[in-house]
Structure formats: C-alpha cells, structure tokens
LUMBA-174380 format. One line per 3 residues: number of its first residue (from 0); for each residue z, y, x of N, C-alpha, C, CB. Coordinates in steps of 0.001 Angstrom, whole numbers, plus 500000, padded with zeros to 6 digits. Glycine has a CB too. Example, Ala and Ser with C-alpha at 12.3 -4.5 7.8 and 13.67 -1.06 7.14 Angstrom:
REM residues 2
0	507800 494310 513190 507800 495500 512300 507800 496700 513200 509046 495527 511308; 507080 497750 512850 507140 498940 513670 507870 500030 512900 505725 499402 514084
***
This chain:
REM residues 177
0	769250 486011 479076 770372 485499 478326 769882 485267 476907 771597 486477 478369; 770001 484037 476436 769559 483685 475102 770764 483201 474320 768440 482609 475139; 771078 483878 473216 772224 483531 472391 771785 482591 471295 772883 484785 471799
3	772486 481485 471171 772269 480540 470081 773504 480621 469198 772015 479063 470609; 773361 481116 467972 774509 481296 467102 774380 480468 465836 774679 482758 466752; 775454 479803 465509 775587 479053 464264 776946 479456 463709 775463 477467 464482
6	776986 480280 462656 778255 480854 462233 778705 480465 460838 778170 482311 462309; 777928 479777 460058 778269 479573 458668 779437 478625 458430 777091 479071 457957; 779536 477541 459151 780576 476547 458922 781281 476226 460235 779981 475265 458297
9	782584 475914 460111 783357 475594 461309 782828 474367 462028 784804 475384 460950; 782117 473483 461311 781600 472278 461948 780324 472552 462744 781337 471212 460901; 779735 473733 462561 778550 474094 463334 778943 474329 464788 777864 475353 462741
12	778022 474130 465718 778339 474420 467117 778699 475896 467284 777148 474050 468034; 779580 476209 468246 779950 477615 468460 778774 478383 469056 781188 477722 469389; 778781 479713 468900 777755 480493 469587 777809 480189 471082 777944 482016 469326
15	776634 480068 471683 776596 479721 473100 775501 480499 473806 776381 478215 473284; 775666 480620 475108 774710 481320 475956 774403 480474 477173 775248 482701 476377; 773151 480482 477580 772803 479936 478885 772741 481130 479834 771428 479126 478851
18	773499 481054 480901 773577 482130 481884 772980 481607 483188 775062 482623 482089; 771733 481968 483486 771060 481379 484641 771607 481807 486000 769627 481714 484583; 772335 482938 486049 772804 483426 487346 773979 484375 487164 771667 484128 488107
21	774471 484895 488275 775624 485798 488238 775330 487057 487421 776037 486186 489659; 774134 487600 487544 773781 488812 486797 773879 488572 485287 772357 489276 487169; 773473 487401 484839 773548 487082 483413 775002 486906 482968 772741 485806 483106
24	775841 486373 483847 777262 486221 483532 777916 487591 483418 777977 485369 484607; 777577 488505 484331 778082 489882 484245 777605 490554 482961 777629 490703 485470; 776334 490360 482597 775777 490951 481383 776464 490407 480135 774273 490690 481307
27	776824 489118 480127 777539 488543 478987 778913 489199 478849 777684 487007 479148; 779591 489443 479977 780873 490138 479942 780737 491560 479430 781498 490149 481317; 779698 492255 479865 779457 493624 479385 779200 493627 477884 778263 494262 480129
30	778440 492660 477424 778145 492546 475993 779433 492294 475209 777121 491408 475733; 780297 491417 475720 781567 491137 475056 782429 492394 474973 782323 490025 475796; 782382 493228 475999 783172 494469 476001 782837 495342 474798 782930 495255 477298
33	781579 495342 474396 781163 496147 473243 781672 495639 471915 779686 496215 473190; 782218 494426 471897 782699 493821 470660 784224 493781 470561 782154 492427 470538; 784920 494212 471610 786376 494050 471655 787128 495048 470787 786852 494174 473066
36	788126 494560 470054 789075 495473 469410 790123 495889 470443 789753 494802 468160; 791098 496683 470046 792112 497158 471004 793195 496123 471290 792759 498423 470483; 793206 495032 470525 794220 493984 470739 793571 492624 470516 795453 494176 469780
39	793595 491776 471558 792991 490452 471444 793473 489591 472615 791427 490546 471421; 793697 488313 472351 794015 487364 473409 792857 486392 473526 795357 486615 473126; 792315 486293 474732 791164 485429 475003 791553 484407 476055 789933 486257 475469
42	791371 483135 475725 791538 482080 476719 790198 481856 477387 792078 480761 476077; 790201 481856 478706 789014 481559 479506 789180 480165 480080 788801 482617 480644; 788322 479263 479661 788412 477869 480102 787205 477505 480956 788515 476918 478891
45	787446 476727 481980 786376 476269 482851 786941 475836 484184 785327 477360 483046; 786205 474983 484852 786624 474508 486163 786631 475647 487178 785708 473381 486638; 787208 475388 488347 787142 476357 489442 785678 476674 489730 787856 475814 490723
48	785360 477941 489880 784002 478353 490192 783063 478410 489005 783442 477446 491192; 783598 478262 487782 782748 478269 486589 782296 479676 486188 783486 477628 485432; 782933 480724 486705 782505 482087 486408 783467 482899 485568 781214 482046 485725
51	784719 482462 485443 785688 483177 484603 785952 484589 485122 787003 482397 484531; 786156 484732 486421 786415 486060 486981 785150 486907 486964 786955 485945 488416; 783996 486319 487160 782732 487072 487082 782522 487607 485665 781529 486177 487501
54	782801 486800 484650 782700 487255 483259 783670 488406 483022 782988 486092 482272; 784890 488272 483561 785890 489340 483429 785410 490618 484102 787235 488901 484033; 784803 490500 485263 784269 491666 485979 783228 492383 485107 783636 491235 487340
57	782336 491627 484479 781335 492217 483594 781971 492890 482389 780355 491157 483131; 782986 492261 481819 783689 492842 480680 784302 494189 481065 784780 491881 480169; 784962 494225 482204 785587 495473 482646 784550 496554 482933 786431 495226 483889
60	783434 496176 483525 782340 497152 483729 781876 497707 482389 781141 496495 484479; 781750 496818 481408 781324 497244 480079 782306 498186 479412 781116 496050 479207; 783570 498118 479818 784591 499027 479289 784682 500313 480094 785945 498341 479270
63	783894 500415 481166 783892 501636 481966 784749 501578 483216 784344 502761 481135; 785323 500432 483549 786132 500314 484750 785203 500164 485957 787114 499110 484646; 785375 501027 486963 784470 501026 488117 785111 500460 489382 783990 502429 488387
66	786396 500121 489321 787091 499634 490506 786817 498174 490806 788556 499836 490348; 787506 497673 491823 787355 496282 492249 788070 495361 491251 787921 496081 493693; 787450 494230 490961 788032 493227 490072 788209 491950 490886 787130 492981 488798
69	789445 491471 490963 789709 490256 491731 790449 489251 490850 790531 490576 493012; 790399 488016 491253 791111 486966 490530 792607 487130 490759 790636 485556 490980; 793407 487005 489694 794860 487123 489842 795538 485794 490190 795456 487672 488567
72	794870 484958 490956 795400 483632 491292 796779 483727 491935 794439 482899 492231; 796994 484686 492815 798287 484803 493499 799215 485813 492845 798073 485185 494939; 798670 486816 492188 799502 487845 491565 799881 487498 490132 798784 489175 491590
75	799241 486511 489530 799416 486038 488153 798811 486969 487111 800876 485858 487863; 798894 488287 487324 798299 489227 486369 797748 490434 487122 799345 489676 485303; 796574 490867 486704 795988 492118 487200 795794 493023 485986 794615 491868 487970
78	796533 494138 485919 796343 495066 484803 795234 496074 485115 797660 495805 484489; 794436 496379 484111 793355 497367 484224 793532 498343 483073 791919 496687 484193; 794031 499529 483394 794299 500512 482352 793378 501721 482448 795739 500961 482425
81	792382 501662 483346 791468 502787 483519 790219 502670 482656 791070 502904 484966; 790202 501694 481761 789058 501522 480880 789449 501993 479482 788579 500038 480859; 788524 501917 478530 788821 502418 477181 789879 501586 476463 787553 502446 476349
84	790107 500351 476927 791118 499443 476389 791919 498910 477573 790465 498266 475551; 793240 498811 477418 794049 498186 478467 793713 496696 478501 795590 498415 478220; 793412 496193 479695 793062 494785 479882 794028 494178 480889 791583 494625 480360
87	794516 492990 480558 795409 492252 481436 794746 490903 481710 796846 492080 480799; 794444 490649 482977 793764 489421 483390 794797 488513 484045 792570 489723 484370; 795026 487345 483452 796029 486388 483920 795349 485161 484507 796974 485979 482773
90	796014 484547 485477 795555 483279 486036 796794 482430 486307 794700 483495 487350; 796942 481342 485545 798111 480480 485672 797804 479197 486447 798648 480133 484297; 796727 479184 487211 796317 477992 487941 797426 477458 488851 795079 478294 488762
93	798165 478330 489481 799157 477907 490470 800516 477547 489864 799342 478995 491486; 800661 477643 488550 801939 477245 487939 802189 475760 488200 801940 477538 486404; 803432 475449 488570 803807 474047 488700 804572 473575 487467 804650 473834 489963
96	805119 474531 486696 805735 474204 485404 805603 475420 484487 807246 473791 485578; 805527 475156 483193 805257 476201 482201 806338 477283 482171 805126 475581 480827; 807579 476943 482522 808662 477924 482478 808435 479093 483437 809978 477251 482800
99	807553 478929 484417 807236 480038 485318 806704 481243 484542 806210 479594 486370; 806049 480995 483412 805547 482074 482549 806708 482963 482096 804797 481491 481315; 807787 482352 481626 808960 483109 481174 809730 483705 482341 809882 482215 480355
102	809874 482942 483410 810608 483416 484582 809973 484664 485181 810682 482321 485634; 808659 484766 485099 807946 485936 485636 807932 487103 484647 806509 485555 486000; 808454 486911 483440 808478 487977 482441 807106 488299 481855 809056 489215 483048
105	806189 487357 481929 804817 487615 481470 804685 487658 479960 803894 486566 482010; 805668 487130 479235 805609 487146 477775 805564 488572 477233 806808 486404 477190; 806091 489532 477967 806083 490930 477521 804675 491505 477421 806906 491778 478466
108	803750 490996 478226 802366 491473 478178 801659 491075 476888 801593 490937 479366; 802202 490118 476167 801543 489599 474976 802061 490247 473704 801725 488106 474894; 802743 491372 473861 803219 492160 472724 802506 493496 472766 804779 492345 472755
111	802107 494004 471632 801449 495304 471570 799966 495228 471846 802083 496242 472537; 799365 496407 471971 797928 496494 472163 797527 496050 473561 797449 497908 471908; 796255 495762 473694 795683 495346 474962 794888 494073 474772 796775 495149 476016
114	793946 493879 475666 793164 492650 475688 793717 491803 476811 791628 492928 475875; 794075 490577 476485 794643 489650 477451 793643 488523 477695 796009 489089 476955; 793167 488439 478934 792231 487396 479353 793042 486387 480158 791018 487986 480197
117	793074 485133 479712 793972 484145 480303 793189 482961 480862 794989 483661 479265; 793243 482808 482181 792668 481636 482833 793762 480574 482951 792072 481999 484243; 793418 479320 482744 794313 478180 482811 795488 478314 481847 794821 478008 484222
120	795231 478629 480565 796315 478843 479598 797186 477607 479367 795735 479288 478283; 796644 476414 479522 797419 475193 479277 798614 475067 480208 796532 473977 479429; 798554 475715 481353 799649 475610 482326 800864 476450 481930 799161 476038 483703
123	800730 477279 480887 801853 478069 480378 802312 477564 479005 801461 479553 480289; 801707 476490 478542 802063 475924 477243 803428 475260 477359 800986 474904 476755; 804338 475444 476437 804219 475946 475080 804619 477409 474910 805044 475112 474183
126	804815 478133 476004 805334 479497 475926 804281 480535 475579 805971 479863 477220; 803047 480249 475859 801955 481184 475620 801540 481103 474160 800753 480888 476550; 801396 482258 473517 800966 482291 472118 799518 481862 471954 801151 483682 471547
129	799117 481754 470727 797764 481318 470397 796727 482364 470794 797656 481018 468906; 795536 481889 471072 794415 482772 471403 793704 483201 470127 793422 482072 472367; 793049 484353 470206 792175 484813 469129 790757 484317 469353 792194 486346 469029
132	790388 484212 470625 789042 483805 471012 789163 482914 472240 788122 485047 471296; 788363 481874 472252 788328 480991 473416 786908 480997 473961 788792 479535 473052; 786808 481168 475267 785507 481166 475935 785507 480027 476943 785210 482544 476633
135	784524 479147 476820 784371 478038 477751 783165 478296 478637 784224 476692 476998; 783347 478147 479933 782262 478259 480910 782129 476929 481636 782523 479426 481921; 780912 476424 481682 780626 475166 482379 779422 475371 483280 780372 474002 481371
138	779469 474729 484436 778314 474754 485322 777198 473951 484666 778666 474183 486736; 775979 474494 484689 774820 473837 484098 774059 473078 485174 773899 474864 483403; 773263 472128 484751 772484 471303 485680 771544 472147 486540 771679 470259 484907
141	771064 473277 486007 770118 474118 486741 770808 475077 487712 769273 474907 485767; 772126 474968 487834 772860 475856 488730 773411 477073 488023 771977 476293 489856; 772980 477327 486807 773520 478429 486025 774812 477998 485331 772486 478919 484991
144	775100 478658 484228 776302 478359 483472 775987 478293 481988 777385 479404 483743; 776813 477546 481287 776779 477510 479835 778068 478151 479356 776613 476043 479283; 777949 479066 478416 779098 479766 477873 779152 479472 476381 779019 481306 478153
147	780306 479061 475882 780500 478831 474448 781699 479652 473993 780709 477307 474133; 781594 480228 472802 782648 481077 472258 783179 480470 470967 782129 482512 472011; 784510 480432 470841 785171 479859 469671 786147 480890 469115 785907 478526 470030
150	785987 481297 467866 786936 482196 467207 788103 481362 466686 786252 482996 466042; 789328 481805 466951 790516 481057 466555 791437 481851 465633 791278 480629 467779; 791040 483068 465272 791820 483911 464363 790855 484850 463650 792932 484718 465134
153	791367 485602 462706 790538 486579 461994 790000 487626 462968 791345 487262 460864; 790859 488132 463859 790401 489116 464855 789371 488496 465799 791599 489664 465666; 789603 487259 466187 788649 486564 467036 787305 486399 466359 789190 485217 467432
156	787323 486081 465063 786073 485930 464309 785331 487270 464227 786361 485385 462885; 786064 488344 463981 785426 489679 463925 784793 490020 465275 786467 490775 463529; 785508 489748 466345 784990 490018 467687 783733 489185 467941 786067 489714 468761
159	783786 487924 467594 782652 487032 467799 781445 487476 466975 783035 485596 467441; 781669 487870 465738 780569 488352 464897 779960 489621 465473 781058 488608 463466; 780792 490511 465993 780279 491726 466631 779489 491391 467887 781429 492680 466975
162	779990 490445 468675 779309 490004 469889 777918 489460 469553 780144 488932 470618; 777842 488621 468538 776566 488023 468132 775606 489095 467633 776786 486958 467040; 776139 490106 466932 775294 491148 466344 774790 492160 467369 776056 491870 465265
165	775458 492281 468518 775029 493249 469527 773683 492850 470110 776076 493368 470643; 772844 493826 470410 771589 493475 471083 771886 492914 472462 770654 494704 471191; 771222 491828 472799 771460 491172 474089 770660 491806 475192 771128 489704 474007
168	771202 491721 476380 770476 492178 477562 769714 490979 478101 771446 492788 478653; 768486 491148 478525 767745 490004 479032 768347 489464 480315 766301 490379 479261; 768155 488196 480540 768648 487573 481769 767907 488142 482962 768488 486038 481717
171	768597 488198 484101 767975 488732 485299 766798 487857 485738 769005 488847 486426; 766915 486572 485614 765849 485637 485964 765610 484722 484769 766210 484811 487247; 764816 485168 483778 764631 484335 482598 763962 483012 482969 763796 485078 481545
174	764336 481935 482224 763725 480650 482508 762222 480691 482282 764353 479568 481651; 761497 479929 483078 760049 479876 482918 759681 479227 481597 759405 479116 484078; 758624 479717 480974 758223 479188 479675 757324 477984 479832 757522 480255 478855
***
C-alpha cells in the first residue's frame, strides 16, 4: 500500500492509495481505524464490488471487532458496538426514494457519538446530513483498487491528517519494481 498525499491546498489531488488486493483494502481500513475520532460521518462511494464493505471490515478489525461483517444491503444498517467506537454501517442502494431514510427512522443514528459509514449516500439525499470524510473506491486496471480520501469538515480534515501520518502497512503483494 503506497500513500500519495497532497495536503497543502484544496486544489491538490486528495490523498490516495493503490490497493492491489483484498488484503491491502483490509489494511487500509485498519489504518483508518487508528485515525478515527468518536464521532464522524463517512460517505463510501464506488460501484458495486468496488470494496466498500471490505474496507469497512478492515476498519472494524482495526477497532477490535472480531465478529462477522456483512453488507447491510437488505437491513439498511448494521450496528457494531463491540469495538472501541460505536460504528453504524449503512447501505442505501435499495432505496427507491429518499423518503425511505426518514420512514425507517434512520435519521436518529446521525445524532450523537458514533462513526457512520454510508454506502450510496445520494439515494437518501436531501435527508442525509453532510459527510465529514468521503472515501472513493474504484476498480483499477490491474484488478486492484484505487482509494481516494476527501476531507469535508474540520473533523474530517483531522481524521485525514491522522490517517496520512500513521505508519502504513505494506501491501500483501507489492507491485513489481
């Protein structure tokens, strides 16, 4: 995992990672766990199969959660309270209209402490509040993934700066030189 960070100006590219395989995606999630405050909203953006749930699994492992992590595609939210921080993983892919967010009472999860990881946030717009951090995952030409991080608030910027400052774990299969 190689981190490319440009942090001085908003016009600079966001910090990004090349993740050659699933192990590197899990390691990126674990690394992010070390930078999290007790309250943060993160939008996870990417096509189906881009690695959003795998990144979440790594994040939860990094927080000390040892149980099974599954996509909340059908349940809408999976709460994880057995880690050092309460984490709520949302998936709004199946919404047919944004009002389903309010009808399900999900707005209550966005009050108070906890880390909220939101897949397909646009499907709950305009009811979903702003994110502190946005993470984009894209499939790369080599079969791996590209991850880009965007800070959208002061807390998001602090988290991103901590993430960049943490020592990185090497990729499981580093690219050939």
